[in-house]
N, CA, C, O and the ligand as a Tripos MOL2 file, in Angstrom:
@<TRIPOS>MOLECULE
protein
  289   287    73     0     0
PROTEIN
NO_CHARGES

@<TRIPOS>ATOM
      1 N           3.6870   -6.0300   -8.9130 N.3       1 MET1
      2 CA          4.9790   -5.3710   -8.6740 C.3       1 MET1
      3 C           5.2510   -5.3080   -7.1710 C.2       1 MET1
      4 O           4.4450   -4.7620   -6.4170 O.2       1 MET1
      5 N           6.3750   -5.8580   -6.7350 N.am      2 PRO2
      6 CA          6.6910   -5.8610   -5.2960 C.3       2 PRO2
      7 C           7.2120   -4.5150   -4.8220 C.2       2 PRO2
      8 O           8.4040   -4.3620   -4.5550 O.2       2 PRO2
      9 N           6.3370   -3.5610   -4.7210 N.am      3 ILE3
     10 CA          6.7330   -2.2440   -4.2340 C.3       3 ILE3
     11 C           6.3500   -2.1250   -2.7660 C.2       3 ILE3
     12 O           5.1960   -2.3380   -2.3950 O.2       3 ILE3
     13 N           7.3280   -1.7820   -1.9400 N.am      4 PHE4
     14 CA          7.0760   -1.6360   -0.5200 C.3       4 PHE4
     15 C           7.2830   -0.1770   -0.1070 C.2       4 PHE4
     16 O           8.0540    0.5630   -0.7180 O.2       4 PHE4
     17 N           6.5790    0.1980    0.9320 N.am      5 GLU5
     18 CA          6.6830    1.5620    1.4220 C.3       5 GLU5
     19 C           7.5280    1.5790    2.6880 C.2       5 GLU5
     20 O           7.3380    0.7600    3.5870 O.2       5 GLU5
     21 N           8.4440    2.5040    2.7450 N.am      6 PHE6
     22 CA          9.3350    2.6110    3.8930 C.3       6 PHE6
     23 C           9.2490    4.0070    4.4960 C.2       6 PHE6
     24 O           8.9510    4.9890    3.8160 O.2       6 PHE6
     25 N           9.5220    4.0560    5.7990 N.am      7 GLN7
     26 CA          9.6260    5.3600    6.4470 C.3       7 GLN7
     27 C          10.9710    5.4660    7.1360 C.2       7 GLN7
     28 O          11.3900    4.5590    7.8550 O.2       7 GLN7
     29 N          11.6380    6.5770    6.9100 N.am      8 CYS8
     30 CA         12.9290    6.8350    7.5260 C.3       8 CYS8
     31 C          12.7260    7.2240    8.9900 C.2       8 CYS8
     32 O          11.9030    8.0810    9.3090 O.2       8 CYS8
     33 N          13.4980    6.5720    9.8810 N.am      9 GLU9
     34 CA         13.3700    6.8990   11.2960 C.3       9 GLU9
     35 C          14.2010    8.1230   11.6590 C.2       9 GLU9
     36 O          14.0880    8.6510   12.7640 O.2       9 GLU9
     37 N          15.0110    8.5580   10.7540 N.am     10 GLU10
     38 CA         15.8390    9.7380   11.0050 C.3      10 GLU10
     39 C          15.0910   11.0300   10.6740 C.2      10 GLU10
     40 O          15.0090   11.9450   11.4940 O.2      10 GLU10
     41 N          14.5490   11.0850    9.4600 N.am     11 CYS11
     42 CA         13.9300   12.3450    9.0260 C.3      11 CYS11
     43 C          12.4250   12.2140    8.7730 C.2      11 CYS11
     44 O          11.7490   13.2060    8.5000 O.2      11 CYS11
     45 N          11.9030   10.9820    8.8640 N.am     12 GLY12
     46 CA         10.4660   10.7980    8.7110 C.3      12 GLY12
     47 C           9.9920   10.7080    7.2770 C.2      12 GLY12
     48 O           8.7920   10.6140    7.0180 O.2      12 GLY12
     49 N          10.9310   10.7370    6.3420 N.am     13 GLU13
     50 CA         10.5870   10.6510    4.9340 C.3      13 GLU13
     51 C           9.9260    9.3010    4.6170 C.2      13 GLU13
     52 O          10.3950    8.2500    5.0540 O.2      13 GLU13
     53 N           8.8360    9.3510    3.8530 N.am     14 ILE14
     54 CA          8.1790    8.1270    3.4060 C.3      14 ILE14
     55 C           8.4270    7.9720    1.9150 C.2      14 ILE14
     56 O           8.2100    8.9010    1.1370 O.2      14 ILE14
     57 N           8.8880    6.7820    1.5220 N.am     15 PHE15
     58 CA          9.2000    6.5600    0.1180 C.3      15 PHE15
     59 C           8.8970    5.1100   -0.2390 C.2      15 PHE15
     60 O           8.7990    4.2380    0.6240 O.2      15 PHE15
     61 N           8.7530    4.8870   -1.5330 N.am     16 GLU16
     62 CA          8.4850    3.5390   -2.0180 C.3      16 GLU16
     63 C           9.7400    2.9650   -2.6480 C.2      16 GLU16
     64 O          10.5190    3.6780   -3.2810 O.2      16 GLU16
     65 N           9.9250    1.6560   -2.4640 N.am     17 GLU17
     66 CA         11.1080    0.9940   -3.0050 C.3      17 GLU17
     67 C          10.6650   -0.2940   -3.6910 C.2      17 GLU17
     68 O           9.8920   -1.0790   -3.1400 O.2      17 GLU17
     69 N          11.1630   -0.4880   -4.8830 N.am     18 LEU18
     70 CA         10.8700   -1.7100   -5.6220 C.3      18 LEU18
     71 C          11.8250   -2.7930   -5.1750 C.2      18 LEU18
     72 O          13.0380   -2.6590   -5.3340 O.2      18 LEU18
     73 N          11.2840   -3.8720   -4.6150 N.am     19 ILE19
     74 CA         12.1160   -4.9520   -4.1010 C.3      19 ILE19
     75 C          12.0780   -6.1240   -5.0800 C.2      19 ILE19
     76 O          11.0210   -6.6990   -5.3420 O.2      19 ILE19
     77 N          13.2320   -6.4600   -5.6080 N.am     20 LEU20
     78 CA         13.2980   -7.5630   -6.5720 C.3      20 LEU20
     79 C          13.9740   -8.7740   -5.9400 C.2      20 LEU20
     80 O          15.1730   -8.9880   -6.1170 O.2      20 LEU20
     81 N          13.2100   -9.5530   -5.2130 N.am     21 GLY21
     82 CA         13.7260  -10.8140   -4.6810 C.3      21 GLY21
     83 C          14.5380  -10.6790   -3.4120 C.2      21 GLY21
     84 O          14.1380  -11.1980   -2.3700 O.2      21 GLY21
     85 N          15.6560  -10.0000   -3.4710 N.am     22 ASN22
     86 CA         16.5530   -9.9130   -2.3270 C.3      22 ASN22
     87 C          16.0670   -8.9000   -1.2970 C.2      22 ASN22
     88 O          16.3450   -7.7060   -1.4070 O.2      22 ASN22
     89 N          15.3380   -9.3870   -0.2960 N.am     23 THR23
     90 CA         14.7840   -8.4780    0.7080 C.3      23 THR23
     91 C          15.8120   -8.1410    1.7760 C.2      23 THR23
     92 O          15.5590   -7.2920    2.6310 O.2      23 THR23
     93 N          16.9890   -8.8060    1.7360 N.am     24 ASP24
     94 CA         18.0350   -8.4910    2.7070 C.3      24 ASP24
     95 C          18.8380   -7.2700    2.2810 C.2      24 ASP24
     96 O          19.6750   -6.7570    3.0230 O.2      24 ASP24
     97 N          18.5580   -6.8280    1.0750 N.am     25 GLU25
     98 CA         19.2600   -5.6480    0.5730 C.3      25 GLU25
     99 C          18.9730   -4.4380    1.4590 C.2      25 GLU25
    100 O          17.8310   -4.1870    1.8450 O.2      25 GLU25
    101 N          20.0120   -3.7110    1.7650 N.am     26 GLU26
    102 CA         19.8510   -2.5650    2.6550 C.3      26 GLU26
    103 C          19.1280   -1.4280    1.9360 C.2      26 GLU26
    104 O          19.4970   -1.0290    0.8310 O.2      26 GLU26
    105 N          18.0970   -0.9260    2.5890 N.am     27 ILE27
    106 CA         17.3210    0.1710    2.0290 C.3      27 ILE27
    107 C          17.7840    1.4810    2.6610 C.2      27 ILE27
    108 O          17.8380    1.6110    3.8840 O.2      27 ILE27
    109 N          18.1050    2.4160    1.8320 N.am     28 LEU28
    110 CA         18.5450    3.7120    2.3420 C.3      28 LEU28
    111 C          17.4740    4.7610    2.0860 C.2      28 LEU28
    112 O          16.7800    4.7280    1.0700 O.2      28 LEU28
    113 N          17.3530    5.6890    3.0220 N.am     29 CYS29
    114 CA         16.4020    6.7850    2.8720 C.3      29 CYS29
    115 C          16.7140    7.5670    1.6050 C.2      29 CYS29
    116 O          17.8640    7.8960    1.3140 O.2      29 CYS29
    117 N          15.6520    7.8510    0.8640 N.am     30 LYS30
    118 CA         15.8260    8.5930   -0.3870 C.3      30 LYS30
    119 C          16.2830   10.0270   -0.1240 C.2      30 LYS30
    120 O          16.8670   10.6740   -0.9930 O.2      30 LYS30
    121 N          16.0120   10.5040    1.0700 N.am     31 LYS31
    122 CA         16.2630   11.9120    1.3620 C.3      31 LYS31
    123 C          17.6100   12.1340    2.0540 C.2      31 LYS31
    124 O          18.4200   12.9520    1.6180 O.2      31 LYS31
    125 N          17.8330   11.3800    3.1550 N.am     32 CYS32
    126 CA         19.0460   11.6290    3.9470 C.3      32 CYS32
    127 C          20.0260   10.4690    3.9100 C.2      32 CYS32
    128 O          21.0700   10.5110    4.5610 O.2      32 CYS32
    129 N          19.6880    9.4190    3.1410 N.am     33 LYS33
    130 CA         20.5690    8.2500    2.9510 C.3      33 LYS33
    131 C          20.7890    7.4390    4.2200 C.2      33 LYS33
    132 O          21.7230    6.6410    4.2920 O.2      33 LYS33
    133 N          19.9350    7.6360    5.2210 N.am     34 SER34
    134 CA         20.0730    6.8630    6.4450 C.3      34 SER34
    135 C          19.5810    5.4320    6.2300 C.2      34 SER34
    136 O          18.5550    5.2260    5.5810 O.2      34 SER34
    137 N          20.3010    4.4360    6.7690 N.am     35 PRO35
    138 CA         19.8460    3.0430    6.6670 C.3      35 PRO35
    139 C          18.7790    2.6950    7.6980 C.2      35 PRO35
    140 O          18.2410    1.5870    7.6890 O.2      35 PRO35
    141 N          18.4740    3.6310    8.5800 N.am     36 LYS36
    142 CA         17.4770    3.3660    9.6310 C.3      36 LYS36
    143 C          16.0700    3.6200    9.1100 C.2      36 LYS36
    144 O          15.4380    4.6260    9.4330 O.2      36 LYS36
    145 N          15.5980    2.6830    8.2960 N.am     37 VAL37
    146 CA         14.2520    2.8010    7.7520 C.3      37 VAL37
    147 C          13.4320    1.5970    8.2000 C.2      37 VAL37
    148 O          13.9720    0.5150    8.4280 O.2      37 VAL37
    149 N          12.1430    1.7940    8.3230 N.am     38 LYS38
    150 CA         11.2580    0.6880    8.6810 C.3      38 LYS38
    151 C          10.2410    0.4800    7.5680 C.2      38 LYS38
    152 O           9.8040    1.4300    6.9180 O.2      38 LYS38
    153 N           9.8740   -0.7760    7.3630 N.am     39 LYS39
    154 CA          8.9170   -1.0970    6.3110 C.3      39 LYS39
    155 C           7.5020   -0.8590    6.8190 C.2      39 LYS39
    156 O           7.1250   -1.3150    7.8990 O.2      39 LYS39
    157 N           6.7350   -0.1420    6.0270 N.am     40 LEU40
    158 CA          5.3400    0.0990    6.3780 C.3      40 LEU40
    159 C           4.4720   -0.9800    5.7400 C.2      40 LEU40
    160 O           4.9310   -1.7500    4.8960 O.2      40 LEU40
    161 N           3.2260   -1.0200    6.1530 N.am     41 ILE41
    162 CA          2.2850   -1.9580    5.5370 C.3      41 ILE41
    163 C           2.1430   -1.6170    4.0620 C.2      41 ILE41
    164 O           1.9440   -0.4570    3.7000 O.2      41 ILE41
    165 N           2.2450   -2.6210    3.2270 N.am     42 SER42
    166 CA          2.2470   -2.4050    1.7830 C.3      42 SER42
    167 C           1.0230   -1.6320    1.3110 C.2      42 SER42
    168 O          -0.1180   -2.0590    1.4850 O.2      42 SER42
    169 N           1.3010   -0.4850    0.7120 N.am     43 GLN43
    170 CA          0.2210    0.3380    0.1950 C.3      43 GLN43
    171 C          -0.4360   -0.3290   -1.0060 C.2      43 GLN43
    172 O          -1.6240   -0.1390   -1.2650 O.2      43 GLN43
    173 N           0.3490   -1.1090   -1.7320 N.am     44 VAL44
    174 CA         -0.1590   -1.8010   -2.9110 C.3      44 VAL44
    175 C          -1.2160   -2.8290   -2.4990 C.2      44 VAL44
    176 O          -2.2800   -2.9260   -3.1090 O.2      44 VAL44
    177 N          -0.8990   -3.5890   -1.4520 N.am     45 ALA45
    178 CA         -1.8380   -4.6010   -0.9760 C.3      45 ALA45
    179 C          -3.0930   -3.9400   -0.4100 C.2      45 ALA45
    180 O          -4.2050   -4.4450   -0.5660 O.2      45 ALA45
    181 N          -2.8910   -2.8090    0.2450 N.am     46 PHE46
    182 CA         -4.0170   -2.0900    0.8270 C.3      46 PHE46
    183 C          -4.9650   -1.6000   -0.2660 C.2      46 PHE46
    184 O          -6.1850   -1.6900   -0.1320 O.2      46 PHE46
    185 N          -4.3930   -1.0890   -1.3340 N.am     47 LYS47
    186 CA         -5.2030   -0.5780   -2.4360 C.3      47 LYS47
    187 C          -5.9910   -1.6930   -3.1140 C.2      47 LYS47
    188 O          -7.1870   -1.5470   -3.3690 O.2      47 LYS47
    189 N          -5.3230   -2.8020   -3.4060 N.am     48 SER48
    190 CA         -5.9940   -3.9010   -4.0900 C.3      48 SER48
    191 C          -7.0490   -4.5220   -3.1800 C.2      48 SER48
    192 O          -8.0550   -5.0510   -3.6530 O.2      48 SER48
    193 N          -6.8100   -4.4540   -1.8620 N.am     49 GLY49
    194 CA         -7.7760   -4.9890   -0.9160 C.3      49 GLY49
    195 C          -9.0580   -4.1850   -0.9160 C.2      49 GLY49
    196 O         -10.1530   -4.7450   -0.8770 O.2      49 GLY49
    197 N          -8.9190   -2.8640   -0.9610 N.am     50 SER50
    198 CA        -10.1110   -2.0170   -0.9470 C.3      50 SER50
    199 C         -10.8700   -2.1210   -2.2660 C.2      50 SER50
    200 O         -12.0960   -2.0100   -2.3040 O.2      50 SER50
    201 N         -10.1100   -2.3390   -3.3560 N.am     51 LYS51
    202 CA        -10.7550   -2.4950   -4.6590 C.3      51 LYS51
    203 C         -11.5780   -3.7830   -4.6770 C.2      51 LYS51
    204 O         -12.6640   -3.8470   -5.2530 O.2      51 LYS51
    205 N         -11.0200   -4.8080   -4.0250 N.am     52 PHE52
    206 CA        -11.6970   -6.0950   -3.9550 C.3      52 PHE52
    207 C         -13.0290   -5.9660   -3.2190 C.2      52 PHE52
    208 O         -14.0390   -6.5340   -3.6340 O.2      52 PHE52
    209 N         -13.0140   -5.2140   -2.1270 N.am     53 VAL53
    210 CA        -14.2210   -5.0310   -1.3330 C.3      53 VAL53
    211 C         -15.2940   -4.2920   -2.1380 C.2      53 VAL53
    212 O         -16.4630   -4.6790   -2.1450 O.2      53 VAL53
    213 N         -14.8650   -3.2080   -2.8250 N.am     54 SER54
    214 CA        -15.8410   -2.4100   -3.5610 C.3      54 SER54
    215 C         -16.3910   -3.1560   -4.7790 C.2      54 SER54
    216 O         -17.5320   -2.9350   -5.1840 O.2      54 SER54
    217 N         -15.5690   -4.0450   -5.3610 N.am     55 SER55
    218 CA        -16.0380   -4.7760   -6.5340 C.3      55 SER55
    219 C         -17.0780   -5.8300   -6.1670 C.2      55 SER55
    220 O         -17.8870   -6.2400   -7.0000 O.2      55 SER55
    221 N         -17.0440   -6.2590   -4.9120 N.am     56 LEU56
    222 CA        -18.0650   -7.2090   -4.4610 C.3      56 LEU56
    223 C         -19.4390   -6.5310   -4.4370 C.2      56 LEU56
    224 O         -20.4220   -7.0960   -4.9150 O.2      56 LEU56
    225 N         -19.5010   -5.3300   -3.8850 N.am     57 GLY57
    226 CA        -20.7220   -4.5450   -3.8650 C.3      57 GLY57
    227 C         -21.8880   -5.2460   -3.1960 C.2      57 GLY57
    228 O         -23.0430   -5.0150   -3.5550 O.2      57 GLY57
    229 N         -21.5990   -6.0910   -2.2370 N.am     58 SER58
    230 CA        -22.6770   -6.8910   -1.6450 C.3      58 SER58
    231 C         -23.2680   -6.2350   -0.4000 C.2      58 SER58
    232 O         -24.2110   -6.7660    0.1870 O.2      58 SER58
    233 N         -22.7290   -5.0970    0.0080 N.am     59 VAL59
    234 CA        -23.2030   -4.4760    1.2380 C.3      59 VAL59
    235 C         -24.2880   -3.4400    0.9770 C.2      59 VAL59
    236 O         -24.8090   -2.8450    1.9200 O.2      59 VAL59
    237 N         -24.6390   -3.2120   -0.2920 N.am     60 CYS60
    238 CA        -25.6580   -2.2130   -0.6150 C.3      60 CYS60
    239 C         -27.0350   -2.7160   -0.1980 C.2      60 CYS60
    240 O         -27.4310   -3.8310   -0.5370 O.2      60 CYS60
    241 N         -27.7560   -1.8790    0.5400 N.am     61 SER61
    242 CA        -29.0800   -2.2800    1.0140 C.3      61 SER61
    243 C         -30.1810   -1.8570    0.0500 C.2      61 SER61
    244 O         -31.3490   -2.1970    0.2420 O.2      61 SER61
    245 N         -29.8000   -1.1050   -1.0020 N.am     62 THR62
    246 CA        -30.7930   -0.5980   -1.9510 C.3      62 THR62
    247 C         -31.0660   -1.6130   -3.0640 C.2      62 THR62
    248 O         -32.2170   -1.9520   -3.3380 O.2      62 THR62
    249 N         -29.9950   -2.0930   -3.7000 N.am     63 CYS63
    250 CA        -30.2000   -2.9920   -4.8390 C.3      63 CYS63
    251 C         -29.6350   -4.3880   -4.5840 C.2      63 CYS63
    252 O         -29.9600   -5.3320   -5.3040 O.2      63 CYS63
    253 N         -28.7720   -4.5230   -3.5390 N.am     64 LYS64
    254 CA        -28.1530   -5.7880   -3.1800 C.3      64 LYS64
    255 C         -27.3060   -6.4160   -4.3050 C.2      64 LYS64
    256 O         -26.8880   -7.5690   -4.2000 O.2      64 LYS64
    257 N         -27.0630   -5.6670   -5.3540 N.am     65 GLY65
    258 CA        -26.2700   -6.2310   -6.4420 C.3      65 GLY65
    259 C         -25.1020   -5.3790   -6.8610 C.2      65 GLY65
    260 O         -24.3640   -5.7560   -7.7710 O.2      65 GLY65
    261 N         -24.9070   -4.2280   -6.2190 N.am     66 GLY66
    262 CA        -23.7920   -3.3700   -6.5530 C.3      66 GLY66
    263 C         -23.9780   -2.6030   -7.8480 C.2      66 GLY66
    264 O         -22.9910   -2.2090   -8.4700 O.2      66 GLY66
    265 N         -25.1940   -2.3830   -8.2660 N.am     67 THR67
    266 CA        -25.4140   -1.7160   -9.5540 C.3      67 THR67
    267 C         -26.0750   -0.3470   -9.4180 C.2      67 THR67
    268 O         -26.1080    0.3990  -10.3980 O.2      67 THR67
    269 N         -26.5940    0.0100   -8.2720 N.am     68 CYS68
    270 CA        -27.2460    1.3060   -8.1320 C.3      68 CYS68
    271 C         -26.2390    2.3960   -7.7880 C.2      68 CYS68
    272 O         -25.0750    2.0970   -7.5190 O.2      68 CYS68
    273 N         -26.6680    3.6500   -7.7930 N.am     69 SER69
    274 CA        -25.7530    4.7630   -7.5940 C.3      69 SER69
    275 C         -25.2240    4.8270   -6.1700 C.2      69 SER69
    276 O         -24.1380    5.3650   -5.9530 O.2      69 SER69
    277 N         -25.9350    4.3090   -5.2120 N.am     70 SER70
    278 CA        -25.4790    4.3510   -3.8240 C.3      70 SER70
    279 C         -24.3910    3.3240   -3.5390 C.2      70 SER70
    280 O         -23.7900    3.3310   -2.4640 O.2      70 SER70
    281 N         -24.1410    2.4470   -4.4940 N.am     71 CYS71
    282 CA        -23.0860    1.4390   -4.3190 C.3      71 CYS71
    283 C         -21.7030    2.0530   -4.5430 C.2      71 CYS71
    284 O         -20.7000    1.5220   -4.0650 O.2      71 CYS71
    285 N         -21.6510    3.1540   -5.2580 N.am     72 HIS72
    286 CA        -20.3540    3.6710   -5.6590 C.3      72 HIS72
    287 C         -19.9340    4.9390   -4.9330 C.2      72 HIS72
    288 O         -18.8530    5.4680   -5.1900 O.2      72 HIS72
    289 ZN         15.7810   10.1370    6.0400 Zn       73 ZN73
@<TRIPOS>BOND
     1     1     2 1
     2     2     3 1
     3     3     4 2
     4     3     5 am
     5     5     6 1
     6     6     7 1
     7     7     8 2
     8     7     9 am
     9     9    10 1
    10    10    11 1
    11    11    12 2
    12    11    13 am
    13    13    14 1
    14    14    15 1
    15    15    16 2
    16    15    17 am
    17    17    18 1
    18    18    19 1
    19    19    20 2
    20    19    21 am
    21    21    22 1
    22    22    23 1
    23    23    24 2
    24    23    25 am
    25    25    26 1
    26    26    27 1
    27    27    28 2
    28    27    29 am
    29    29    30 1
    30    30    31 1
    31    31    32 2
    32    31    33 am
    33    33    34 1
    34    34    35 1
    35    35    36 2
    36    35    37 am
    37    37    38 1
    38    38    39 1
    39    39    40 2
    40    39    41 am
    41    41    42 1
    42    42    43 1
    43    43    44 2
    44    43    45 am
    45    45    46 1
    46    46    47 1
    47    47    48 2
    48    47    49 am
    49    49    50 1
    50    50    51 1
    51    51    52 2
    52    51    53 am
    53    53    54 1
    54    54    55 1
    55    55    56 2
    56    55    57 am
    57    57    58 1
    58    58    59 1
    59    59    60 2
    60    59    61 am
    61    61    62 1
    62    62    63 1
    63    63    64 2
    64    63    65 am
    65    65    66 1
    66    66    67 1
    67    67    68 2
    68    67    69 am
    69    69    70 1
    70    70    71 1
    71    71    72 2
    72    71    73 am
    73    73    74 1
    74    74    75 1
    75    75    76 2
    76    75    77 am
    77    77    78 1
    78    78    79 1
    79    79    80 2
    80    79    81 am
    81    81    82 1
    82    82    83 1
    83    83    84 2
    84    83    85 am
    85    85    86 1
    86    86    87 1
    87    87    88 2
    88    87    89 am
    89    89    90 1
    90    90    91 1
    91    91    92 2
    92    91    93 am
    93    93    94 1
    94    94    95 1
    95    95    96 2
    96    95    97 am
    97    97    98 1
    98    98    99 1
    99    99   100 2
   100    99   101 am
   101   101   102 1
   102   102   103 1
   103   103   104 2
   104   103   105 am
   105   105   106 1
   106   106   107 1
   107   107   108 2
   108   107   109 am
   109   109   110 1
   110   110   111 1
   111   111   112 2
   112   111   113 am
   113   113   114 1
   114   114   115 1
   115   115   116 2
   116   115   117 am
   117   117   118 1
   118   118   119 1
   119   119   120 2
   120   119   121 am
   121   121   122 1
   122   122   123 1
   123   123   124 2
   124   123   125 am
   125   125   126 1
   126   126   127 1
   127   127   128 2
   128   127   129 am
   129   129   130 1
   130   130   131 1
   131   131   132 2
   132   131   133 am
   133   133   134 1
   134   134   135 1
   135   135   136 2
   136   135   137 am
   137   137   138 1
   138   138   139 1
   139   139   140 2
   140   139   141 am
   141   141   142 1
   142   142   143 1
   143   143   144 2
   144   143   145 am
   145   145   146 1
   146   146   147 1
   147   147   148 2
   148   147   149 am
   149   149   150 1
   150   150   151 1
   151   151   152 2
   152   151   153 am
   153   153   154 1
   154   154   155 1
   155   155   156 2
   156   155   157 am
   157   157   158 1
   158   158   159 1
   159   159   160 2
   160   159   161 am
   161   161   162 1
   162   162   163 1
   163   163   164 2
   164   163   165 am
   165   165   166 1
   166   166   167 1
   167   167   168 2
   168   167   169 am
   169   169   170 1
   170   170   171 1
   171   171   172 2
   172   171   173 am
   173   173   174 1
   174   174   175 1
   175   175   176 2
   176   175   177 am
   177   177   178 1
   178   178   179 1
   179   179   180 2
   180   179   181 am
   181   181   182 1
   182   182   183 1
   183   183   184 2
   184   183   185 am
   185   185   186 1
   186   186   187 1
   187   187   188 2
   188   187   189 am
   189   189   190 1
   190   190   191 1
   191   191   192 2
   192   191   193 am
   193   193   194 1
   194   194   195 1
   195   195   196 2
   196   195   197 am
   197   197   198 1
   198   198   199 1
   199   199   200 2
   200   199   201 am
   201   201   202 1
   202   202   203 1
   203   203   204 2
   204   203   205 am
   205   205   206 1
   206   206   207 1
   207   207   208 2
   208   207   209 am
   209   209   210 1
   210   210   211 1
   211   211   212 2
   212   211   213 am
   213   213   214 1
   214   214   215 1
   215   215   216 2
   216   215   217 am
   217   217   218 1
   218   218   219 1
   219   219   220 2
   220   219   221 am
   221   221   222 1
   222   222   223 1
   223   223   224 2
   224   223   225 am
   225   225   226 1
   226   226   227 1
   227   227   228 2
   228   227   229 am
   229   229   230 1
   230   230   231 1
   231   231   232 2
   232   231   233 am
   233   233   234 1
   234   234   235 1
   235   235   236 2
   236   235   237 am
   237   237   238 1
   238   238   239 1
   239   239   240 2
   240   239   241 am
   241   241   242 1
   242   242   243 1
   243   243   244 2
   244   243   245 am
   245   245   246 1
   246   246   247 1
   247   247   248 2
   248   247   249 am
   249   249   250 1
   250   250   251 1
   251   251   252 2
   252   251   253 am
   253   253   254 1
   254   254   255 1
   255   255   256 2
   256   255   257 am
   257   257   258 1
   258   258   259 1
   259   259   260 2
   260   259   261 am
   261   261   262 1
   262   262   263 1
   263   263   264 2
   264   263   265 am
   265   265   266 1
   266   266   267 1
   267   267   268 2
   268   267   269 am
   269   269   270 1
   270   270   271 1
   271   271   272 2
   272   271   273 am
   273   273   274 1
   274   274   275 1
   275   275   276 2
   276   275   277 am
   277   277   278 1
   278   278   279 1
   279   279   280 2
   280   279   281 am
   281   281   282 1
   282   282   283 1
   283   283   284 2
   284   283   285 am
   285   285   286 1
   286   286   287 1
   287   287   288 2
@<TRIPOS>SUBSTRUCTURE
     1 MET1         2 RESIDUE 1 A MET
     2 PRO2         6 RESIDUE 1 A PRO
     3 ILE3        10 RESIDUE 1 A ILE
     4 PHE4        14 RESIDUE 1 A PHE
     5 GLU5        18 RESIDUE 1 A GLU
     6 PHE6        22 RESIDUE 1 A PHE
     7 GLN7        26 RESIDUE 1 A GLN
     8 CYS8        30 RESIDUE 1 A CYS
     9 GLU9        34 RESIDUE 1 A GLU
    10 GLU10       38 RESIDUE 1 A GLU
    11 CYS11       42 RESIDUE 1 A CYS
    12 GLY12       46 RESIDUE 1 A GLY
    13 GLU13       50 RESIDUE 1 A GLU
    14 ILE14       54 RESIDUE 1 A ILE
    15 PHE15       58 RESIDUE 1 A PHE
    16 GLU16       62 RESIDUE 1 A GLU
    17 GLU17       66 RESIDUE 1 A GLU
    18 LEU18       70 RESIDUE 1 A LEU
    19 ILE19       74 RESIDUE 1 A ILE
    20 LEU20       78 RESIDUE 1 A LEU
    21 GLY21       82 RESIDUE 1 A GLY
    22 ASN22       86 RESIDUE 1 A ASN
    23 THR23       90 RESIDUE 1 A THR
    24 ASP24       94 RESIDUE 1 A ASP
    25 GLU25       98 RESIDUE 1 A GLU
    26 GLU26      102 RESIDUE 1 A GLU
    27 ILE27      106 RESIDUE 1 A ILE
    28 LEU28      110 RESIDUE 1 A LEU
    29 CYS29      114 RESIDUE 1 A CYS
    30 LYS30      118 RESIDUE 1 A LYS
    31 LYS31      122 RESIDUE 1 A LYS
    32 CYS32      126 RESIDUE 1 A CYS
    33 LYS33      130 RESIDUE 1 A LYS
    34 SER34      134 RESIDUE 1 A SER
    35 PRO35      138 RESIDUE 1 A PRO
    36 LYS36      142 RESIDUE 1 A LYS
    37 VAL37      146 RESIDUE 1 A VAL
    38 LYS38      150 RESIDUE 1 A LYS
    39 LYS39      154 RESIDUE 1 A LYS
    40 LEU40      158 RESIDUE 1 A LEU
    41 ILE41      162 RESIDUE 1 A ILE
    42 SER42      166 RESIDUE 1 A SER
    43 GLN43      170 RESIDUE 1 A GLN
    44 VAL44      174 RESIDUE 1 A VAL
    45 ALA45      178 RESIDUE 1 A ALA
    46 PHE46      182 RESIDUE 1 A PHE
    47 LYS47      186 RESIDUE 1 A LYS
    48 SER48      190 RESIDUE 1 A SER
    49 GLY49      194 RESIDUE 1 A GLY
    50 SER50      198 RESIDUE 1 A SER
    51 LYS51      202 RESIDUE 1 A LYS
    52 PHE52      206 RESIDUE 1 A PHE
    53 VAL53      210 RESIDUE 1 A VAL
    54 SER54      214 RESIDUE 1 A SER
    55 SER55      218 RESIDUE 1 A SER
    56 LEU56      222 RESIDUE 1 A LEU
    57 GLY57      226 RESIDUE 1 A GLY
    58 SER58      230 RESIDUE 1 A SER
    59 VAL59      234 RESIDUE 1 A VAL
    60 CYS60      238 RESIDUE 1 A CYS
    61 SER61      242 RESIDUE 1 A SER
    62 THR62      246 RESIDUE 1 A THR
    63 CYS63      250 RESIDUE 1 A CYS
    64 LYS64      254 RESIDUE 1 A LYS
    65 GLY65      258 RESIDUE 1 A GLY
    66 GLY66      262 RESIDUE 1 A GLY
    67 THR67      266 RESIDUE 1 A THR
    68 CYS68      270 RESIDUE 1 A CYS
    69 SER69      274 RESIDUE 1 A SER
    70 SER70      278 RESIDUE 1 A SER
    71 CYS71      282 RESIDUE 1 A CYS
    72 HIS72      286 RESIDUE 1 A HIS
    73 ZN73       289 GROUP 0 **** ****
């Protein structure tokens, strides 16, 4: 799902917006309706990235396989 996170430069509100193809569409602040919003680094990509790292489990020095309790 192409969900992007935006922050309003007027009031500082942070909100998520579902973008369907047309990225030129004007995004308005959910709170004050200001068009002065900036796109933040995708929280969705950040989450899936951290999940990817933890699923590898290769950094554990105890079992080296990601299966012991210290891996989680
Ligand atoms: Zn705002």
